Every structure is written in structure tokens, then in C-alpha cells.
N, C-alpha and C positions, 0 to 999 in steps of 0.2 A: 470696328477693324481688329485683326489679330495682329499684335507687336512682338515680333520673336525678340530677343537677346541676340548680338553681334554673332556671325558666323553660326547660327542655329539654324535650323530645317523640318518643316514640318515632316516630313519622310524621316528625318532621325527621332523625331520626336514619337511618331508612332511605332517605332523599330523599340524605342526604350519601352513604350509604354506594355508592347508586347512581353517586353523582357518582364517588367514589374507581375503581369499576368500570370507568366510561366511560374515566377517564385511565389504568387500565391495558391496557384495549382500544384505546386511541389509540398505547400503544407499540407492540403489535403492528400496528397499522394502519404506522405509518411506520419498522418494526424498530429501534426503538431500547429499551435497556436490556436486551439478549439476550446480554451478554459474559457467556463463564462466570466463575462465580467458584469452583465445583467442577465439573469435569466430568463427574468420577465418580458423583457422586451427583445430576447433572446440575440444580445451582442457577445460577440466572440472577444479574445485579444486579437485575431486575424483579422476584425475589421477595423482596428487600433495602427494595428502595424502597418496594413494594404494604405490607409489613410496618412501614413508620415511617409512612405515611398511614395504614394500618388502628388502629393504636395510637393515634394522635395523635386521631382521631374519636372512639375511645371516650372517651378521657381527658377529650375535650370535655364530651363527653352524661353519663356515667356517674361516680359517685362511685369516687372509689379504688379500685382492686379489681386484683388482682394481673391479668396477662396473659400465659399459657401459650402461644407459638408455635410451628407448625416451626421457624422459623428462631431461634428462640435455646433449643434444648433444656434442660430440665431435669427431675430427679423429683421437684420439690417440690411436691405438690398440696393447694391451702388446700381449708376449706371451701367459701370462693366464691372464684371465677375466671373469668376470660375464655379459652377456647379459641379460637384463631382460625387458618386459613389462606390466606395472602396470595392465593396461586394457587394453587389444587387441580387439576392437570392441565397443569402447567408445558412438557411436551412438548405439547401442544394451540397450549399461548401460543407457542412457542417455532418450532412448523412452519407456524404459520398457519392452524388448525384454529379452529371456534369453540367446540370443547367442553371450555372451560375455565370454573371459579367461583371467586369471592371469596366466604370464609363465615366465620362466627364464630356464637360460641354463649355462652350463660352458664352455667356450670354452678353449681349449689349443692347440697350434701351426694350428691356423687356424682353428680347427674343432671342434665341439662339441661333449664332451665327456658325457654331463650329463642333463637331462632336467626334467622339472617339467610344466605339464600346468595342471590349474582347472579351471572348469568350473561350478562355485557353485549353478548357477539356476540349472542347469543338474543333480549336485551332481555326477558327474564324474571328476576324476584323472589320467589323464597318466602319466608314467614316464618312463625314459628308462637311459642306462646305456650304453654307447658302449662296444661292446661284450657282452654284457649281457641280451640283448632282450628287449622289451619293456611291459607296464604293465598298466591297466586298471583296477582301483578300485582293486590293489591287484593282479590282476588276468594274466599273461603273457598272451600277445595277442599270438595268432599263425597266420599262411599264410594264408589264405583262398581262394580257388580257385575259380577264376570267376564263375559264375554262368551266364546263359541263357542270363538275361537280366544286362545292365550297367545302375548304379546308377550317375547319375553325381549332384554334390551339389553347389550349389551358394546362393548370401543370399539376392536374390529380388523374392517377389511371384511368379513368372513367368519367366522362363529363357529370358536373353536378351544378345545381343553383341556374343563372340565367344561362349558360353553357347547354346544360340539359334540356332545357326550354328552348334555346333555340336549335338543338338539333331535331327536334318534334316537330318543329316549324318549319323549317329550311328543306326540301327536297333534294336530295342525294348530297347529303352534307356529310363531311370524314372526319375523324376527330383525331388529332395529334395532340400528344402529352410531350408539355417542357416544363422550362423553367421560370426566371424571374422575369417580372414584368419586362424591363429592358430586353431582355433576349427574346421574347415572345413578339413583342412589339418589331423588334429586326427582324423576325421571320415572317412578318407580313411585309413588312419593307423589301426582303429580296424575292418573295413568290414561295415560300416555302409553305407558308399557311396566306389562306386568302382574310380571314377573320381573327380577331381575339377580341372578348368582350369581358368586362371584369366589374361587379359590384362589390367593390371594396372599397374603404379609404386607401388612399396612396399620396407619395406626395410630389413635389417637382422633380425632385433628382432621381425619382423612380423612372421617368417618362420621358422627360426634356432632351436626352442623347436620342433617345430614338424616335422622338420626334420628329428632329430636324432629319433624319433620313428616311422618313416617312414621306414629311413632305416635298422632300429633294425629288423623290420617284412617282409624286402624284397621289399618295395616299391620303386617308384622312384620318383625324385624329381629334376627338371629340369628348365631350361627354354625353351623357344619358339625356340632355335636353337639346342636345345637337349643336351643342355652341364648343368652337374650338378652343382646346384648352392654352391657357396663356401662364405666365408667371404672375404668382399672387405674393404679399405681402407673408402671408398665414405659411404657402410654402404645398399646406393641405388640399386634398382633392376629395369631395365628397362625394361626388352628384355621379360615381360611374365614369368608362373608362372602356370606350370604344377605338380600335382601330382597321381600319378596312378599306378596300375600293372603294373608288364611288359610285361604280355601278350597281352596287346594290346596298348603298348605304342608307339610303331613305326605306327600305324595306327592311332593315334591323332596326332601326330607329322605330319604325313602325310598331314592329313584335315587341320593344321592348316597354316603348308605352303603352300599348295593349294589356299587358302582363301586368302594369302598376295598377290598373281601374277595378 
């Protein structure tokens, strides 16, 4: 259960979360905080600055709870904790693309129960609370039935790898280019896309906030073995990612597994 500090509300937290996102976006526009602190892992000073801002706003609004961030990795997972990714899509941020988000979720007993994901360059904020649905810019997201064509989303100008394979195997499949893992997953949740598949290693902070948004609107988030994504002690995921509508989940899984043979 979320425990807000006295005289605090989720509405105001989300407003302040947007302010932080807008500040991060201003860094991109003004080309500041783009110095590398770890070029090998593509870490910028903006990642650390954003991390500090998000932690401060969480501490302002919520009772003392551990915060696990991409920027201070450790393997100790508490019963209740915040999981944050200050800038999901640092490369997009650095290269002046719009496809980055700031995101956070509250985890209890290994399950996300509240999420907020903000894409400041796109002016879109997704929120979700377990059992209460998911929202885009304050409007509840409704489950939209699959149309005649499938819209597959990935972060390259043209599909490659597993996305390219799916484009060949699926009739009437269109392609959308976008940015970070969290953003692409949110676009599946709100119906902008129908399918997001990625064959890369990723971490819990990349997907957990958007996982709740998707599950609250009846979408599937699983690995290439068809297993639902769960929090793990290592925080690392190595068996691929599928985010899609239930209607064609089994078809996508079959195509992927046939390609492995």
C-alpha cells in the first residue's frame, strides 16, 4: 500500500514529477548536463542529476521507503521499495531525440502497485495503480480491440533483428520508430502500437513501471519463453521481451520460437 506523507496527494506528486521531467527536457534543449561520467556504459551527468531530483520528490511525498535506482545499483530488495529509472533512453536524450522518459514504480512483495512514466518531449504521462486502471494524461486508457493491421514498434529507423523477422512473418504489419524500452511499452499499452519485441538484455527498472500500465489494460508482458516478467534479485533479464495484446500473443511466441530452431 502506498503511504503518502501528511497533506500530500498522488495528483500533486504527479504534477511535480512532470516538472522534473520538463527540467530534464530543458537540459536536452540547452545542451547541458550531457558530459560523460562513464562513456563505456553511456552514463551522463544528466543521469545523476535526474536521479537526485526524483529521489528528492519521492522523499517529499512518501513515507521513508528504500529507493533502488539504475544509478546506484545493489541487489538488496526489500519488501517495499521504489524502483526508478531517471532517464530511460539516455542515448535518445543525448542525441536530441524525443524518445526518452523518466519513470518510477512502487514495488510491494515483488509486484508493482503504482507507476508513473513521463515523456517530457512528447508531453505524455502514463500512470497506473494496481486494480484501478491506467491513465494517459489523466484520461483512463481503455482496452482497444486489435484492428486489421498490427503496428510493431522499435527504436531503429527501419526494423532489424527480431523486429525484421516479425515484419516478414505477419501479414499487414506496420512499423513505428520510437525510443526507450519504457516508452515503447507504454505505446503498446495506450494503443499507439500493438506489439513491441526486443531480444536484448535489460533490467527491471526498464520495464516494471510500464508493466503495470500494460497489465491494467489487459496487455501481456513476458519473455521469449512465455513467462510473465517478475522482479528478480539480479534485476537483469536475459530471455527477451514481448509486450503485446492477448489476441495474437501465442502467434508471436510461436514465430519467435520457430526462429530459434
